[in-house]
N, C-alpha and C positions, 0 to 999 in steps of 0.2 A: 837091893831089890831082888822081890822074887822073882820066878819062868812065868807065873801066875801072875804078877805087875807089867813083865815085860808084854804079857798074853793082852793084858789091859791096853799097855801103848799103842797095839798094834793093831788094834781094833777100833781102839780110836783114832789113828793114824787116815784108815781104807774108810771111814765113817762119813758118809753125805751134811751131816749134821756137824758144821762146828763149832758146836756148846759143846760136844762133848768129850775134844782134847781138853776144852778148856776147862771143863768144869775137873775132870782128871788130874790137873795139871793143880787146882787149887785146892783142889783134897788135901791131895801129894806136901803143898803149903801148910796148909792146913794143919797136918800133923809133923812135922816139923821135916820133913824129911830132906835132906841137904837140898841148894837148889842144883850143883853139878851129879848130884848121884841119878836129877830127873830127866838131866840134857845127858850125860851119859850113858846112863842104866836100861833110862828108861826111853827119851826121845831116837836115841843113836842105834841105841842096841834094837829098838821095834822096826827103825827106819834101815837098818840094814837088812832084817830079815825080805823088806819088802823089794830091797836090790836084788836081792839074792833072788829074787820068784821074779824079777822084771830079766835079769840073765839070763835067768832059765827057760821064759818066752811065756811063764806062768800068768802075768799078770802085763800091761800095756799103758805106754804113753798116759792117756789120761786117769790112769788109778794113781800111776808114778806122780803125777802134778798136784792129785786131788789131796796126798800123802805130804806133801812137800809142802803146801799150802797150810794143812791142816798140823804139818811140825812148825812151823814159823807161826802159826799161833801161841804153839806152845814157848816160841823161844822167847817172844815176844814177852811174854807175864812172867818168864825167868827174869830176862835180862837185868833189870834193874837188884836185883836178890843176888846175879852175878859178880854186878858190877861194884857192888858193898860189899861182897863178899872177896875181892878183888881176884878174880878166876883167871887167869892169865890164858891168853890167844894163843893160837896155834904158831899167826900169823898174817901176817895181814896179804890180802888178795884182790888184786885189780883186776877188772875184768870189763870190755866194752866189744860191742856190733861193730868190726870196723867199718872204714869209712865205706859211702853207699851201699851200704846193706841194714836196711831197718828191721830185718826179723826178728826176735825176741825172748819168743818161749824156752827154747832153746838155752838163751841164757842167761833166763830170769830158776830157768830148774839146778841149773848150774849156782844161782848166786845162794838162791832156800840151800841148797843140800852141804855148800861150802859154808855159809853162818850154820848150820847144825851141827858141823864137824867139828866147829868150833873156832873157827878164823873169821879176822874182821873186815868182810867183804868192802868194800867199795866199789862199786856198779857206775860205769861211766853213762852207759845209754845204750842206745843204737845211733849208727851213722858217728863214729865215733871217726873225726881227722887223726893224722899222726901227732902232729902237735900236745893232742889233749892227752891220749897215750902217753908222750915226754912228760907234760909238764903232771899226769897223777904220778907219776914217779922219784920225778923233780921232788914231789912235795910230801907224801907218803912214806917212801922206800919199800916199797913192799918187796919181800919177799918172792912174791908170786905173782907172773901177769900171766892172765885169758883174754887171749884172741877167736872171735868167733863171726862167722858165712856163715849162710845159708847156699847164699849164690857163687857158684862157677866164679862170674865175672869179676868175685870183690876177693877169691882166697887169695889173689896177687898180691891183694894188699898187706893179706898177714905178713908177708915177705918183706917188705916196704918198710913197716913196723918194727919188725925182730931187729932190721940193718940199721933203721935211727935209734932203736933204746940202744944194742953193743957199742954202735960207736961212741953215743953219746956218753953211758955212765962206765965207768971202770970195771964197777962191780955192778952188772945190772944183775936184775932177779933173773929165776927160771923162769920161760916163758914154752907154756902150754894153751896148745889149742885145736877146738874142735868145729861143729859142725856137718848137717847132713852131705854136704859137697868132700869134705877134707878127707884123710887118708892117713895111717900108720909113713904107706911110704910119702905122699906127701909135706906130713910132717918133717919128714928125714931131712927131704931134699932143702928145704926151706933152712932144716939148721933149728928145729925149735927141737927144745929138750922134752916133751914130752905132747903124745896125743892123747884127748880122749874121747870116747867113742862114743861115753853118753853120761851122765850125770853122775853116775854112778864110779862109772871109772874114774873120774875128772876126779873126785872127791881123793880116791883109793892113788892116785896117780901123785899130788900133790902129798897126802901123810907122804909117801916113797920120796918124794925131791925132797920136804923139809925133815925124811929121819937124816937122809946121806949129808945134811950138812946147805940151808940154804943159806942168805945173806945172813 
C-alpha cells in the first residue's frame, strides 16, 4: 500500500462516521487487495500513527477510542477473508478485569488494539474471579494474560491471580498488568512480566514478550 493509502486509512479511523472505514475496506477488497495487507499495511499502520499522536499528547483518549471502534469494524469485515486465507495469529491473549472491579473501558480498548495487532483475544469481561482466569488459561493455553484494575482496592487481587496461575501451571503465560492506579513499580513488586501504561503500550509490550519467546 502507498503512503496515500495509509493516509486514507488514518483519516477513516479518525472519522466519526463508521461507514467511512467500512466503505474503504470494502473498496480494497473489491480491488483484490490482500486482506493481510489491509490489516497490516492499512489498519495497523494507520493506528500506529494515532498511537504515536496519543503518546505525544496530540490527541486524547476519546479519539483513540473512536479510532479503535472504527478499526474493530474494519477488522470484522476482513476477518472472514483472513480465516479463509489461514492467516496465523501472533498468539492468544486472555484478558479480564479482576474480581471486585467493574470498569471496562481500558480493558475494551486493549482488547480491540490487541485484535488489531493480530492476536486472538479472549475477553473474560469484568469482575472476573480467580477461578475463571485459571480455567481460561487451562482451556485456551494463551501466550499472554492481561489483568486490569481501576480501583486501588482491587489491585492486590492481581497479585493473587498471578500467584495462582504460576503455582498451577508449570509453563504459565506471560502476565501483564494495567489500569489507572497500576504503576511499573507495582508490576515489579508483584512479579508481573510487564506493565502496560495504556493500550498502545500494552500492544508494544506484548509484541516484545512474544518475540522474546512466549509459550
